[in-house]
C-alpha positions in Angstrom: 0.0 0.0 0.0 1.4 3.4 -0.9 1.8 6.2 1.7 -1.1 8.3 0.4 -3.6 5.5 0.6 -2.2 4.3 4.0 -2.6 7.8 5.5 -6.1 8.2 4.2 -7.1 4.8 5.7 -5.5 5.6 9.0 -7.1 9.0 9.2 -10.5 7.6 8.2 -10.5 4.8 10.7 -9.1 7.1 13.4 -11.9 9.6 12.7 -14.4 6.7 13.2 -12.6 5.6 16.4 -12.6 9.2 17.8 -16.3 9.6 16.8 -17.2 6.4 18.7 -15.3 7.5 21.8 -17.1 10.9 21.6 -20.4 9.1 21.4 -19.5 7.2 24.5 -18.6 10.4 26.4 -21.8 12.1 25.2 -23.9 9.2 26.5 -22.0 9.3 29.8 -20.7 5.8 29.4 -17.0 6.5 29.7 -16.8 4.9 33.2 -18.6 1.7 32.1 -16.9 -1.7 32.3 -16.3 -3.4 29.0 -15.0 -6.7 30.3 -14.5 -8.4 33.7 -11.4 -6.1 34.2 -11.4 -3.3 31.7 -13.2 -0.1 31.4 -13.5 2.2 28.4 -10.3 4.1 29.4 -8.4 0.9 29.4 -9.2 0.2 25.8 -8.1 3.7 24.8 -4.9 3.4 26.9 -4.2 0.0 25.3 -4.5 1.4 21.7 -2.4 4.4 22.7 0.4 2.2 24.2 0.5 0.1 21.0 0.8 3.3 19.0 3.7 4.5 21.1 5.5 1.2 20.6 4.8 1.4 16.9 6.3 4.9 16.8 9.4 3.6 18.7 9.7 0.7 16.3 9.5 3.0 13.3 12.1 5.3 14.7 14.5 2.5 15.7 13.7 0.4 12.6 13.7 -2.6 14.8 11.7 -4.5 17.4 14.4 -7.1 18.1 15.5 -5.5 21.4 12.0 -4.4 22.4 10.8 -5.8 25.7 7.3 -5.0 24.6 7.3 -6.8 21.3 9.1 -9.8 22.8 6.2 -10.4 25.3 3.2 -12.5 24.6 0.1 -10.5 23.7 -1.5 -11.4 27.0 1.5 -10.2 28.9 1.7 -7.0 26.9 -1.9 -6.2 27.6 -1.6 -7.0 31.3 1.5 -4.7 31.5 -0.3 -1.9 29.8 -3.3 -2.3 32.0 -1.2 -2.2 35.2 0.9 0.8 34.1 -2.1 3.0 33.2 -4.5 2.5 36.1 -3.5 5.7 37.9 -4.3 7.8 34.8 -7.6 9.6 34.5 -9.9 9.2 31.5 -9.0 12.8 30.4 -5.2 12.1 30.7 -5.6 9.0 28.6 -7.6 10.8 26.0 -5.0 13.6 25.7 -2.2 11.1 25.5 -4.1 9.2 22.8 -4.4 12.4 20.7 -0.8 13.5 21.1 0.5 10.0 20.4 -1.6 9.7 17.2 -0.4 13.1 16.0 3.3 12.1 16.5 2.7 8.8 14.8 1.2 10.5 11.8 4.2 12.8 11.5 6.5 9.8 11.5 4.4 7.8 8.9 4.3 10.9 6.7 8.2 11.0 6.8 8.4 7.4 5.4 8.9 6.7 1.7 6.7 4.4 -0.3 9.7 2.1 -0.5 10.1 2.0 3.3 6.3 1.3 3.7 6.4 -1.5 1.2 9.6 -3.1 2.6 9.4 -6.3 4.6 12.8 -5.6 6.2 12.5 -1.9 7.2 11.6 -2.9 10.7 14.1 -5.6 11.9 12.5 -8.6 13.6 13.9 -11.6 15.3 12.6 -14.3 13.0 10.0 -13.3 10.5 9.3 -10.4 8.2 6.3 -8.2 7.8 5.7 -5.4 5.3 5.9 -2.1 7.1 2.5 -0.7 6.1 0.8 -4.0 7.2 2.5 -3.7 10.6 1.3 -0.1 10.9 -2.2 -1.2 9.8 -2.4 -3.8 12.5 -1.6 -1.2 15.2 -3.8 1.5 13.7 -6.8 1.0 11.5 -7.4 -2.7 12.1 -6.8 -2.2 15.9 -9.3 0.7 16.0 -11.9 -1.3 14.2 -11.6 -4.3 16.6 -12.1 -2.1 19.7 -14.7 0.1 18.0 -16.8 -3.0 17.2 -16.8 -4.0 20.8 -18.0 -0.5 21.9 -20.7 -0.4 19.3 -22.0 -3.7 20.3 -21.8 -3.1 24.1 -23.3 0.3 24.0 -25.6 -0.1 21.0 -24.0 2.8 19.1 -24.2 3.6 15.4 -21.4 3.2 13.0 -22.1 6.6 11.4 -19.9 9.6 11.8 
């Protein structure tokens, strides 16, 4: 996927994600539980943490030395949950916005060749095309969590 298309897709899905979060806030549901353990803020913090780790991976061009990427998904998610419990909903929301803005700047700086490379980000054992890695942390990730919110809170998909 070329950069122009990737950025359009990220911005579109992020707009959708932000709209869903805004709908939750407007309905006063931001303090609702979404699982046995997680609340709405935990889902936002989770996505934000992954975006921060993606930004770090794009800057270092590697995830080999990353403690985060070398954990199991379950352990990653538990670590994020534990490290973000003291933050308020508003702090998490602000962190989410600023992290996304920084991530966009970094993605905009990448070339089409870097985005389509399967070796731009060094990994321990496998390869993955850069834009696909970015998509997994951004637009596909937003959609997964957005679907949960829409189902739980009976929200609309419209913007």
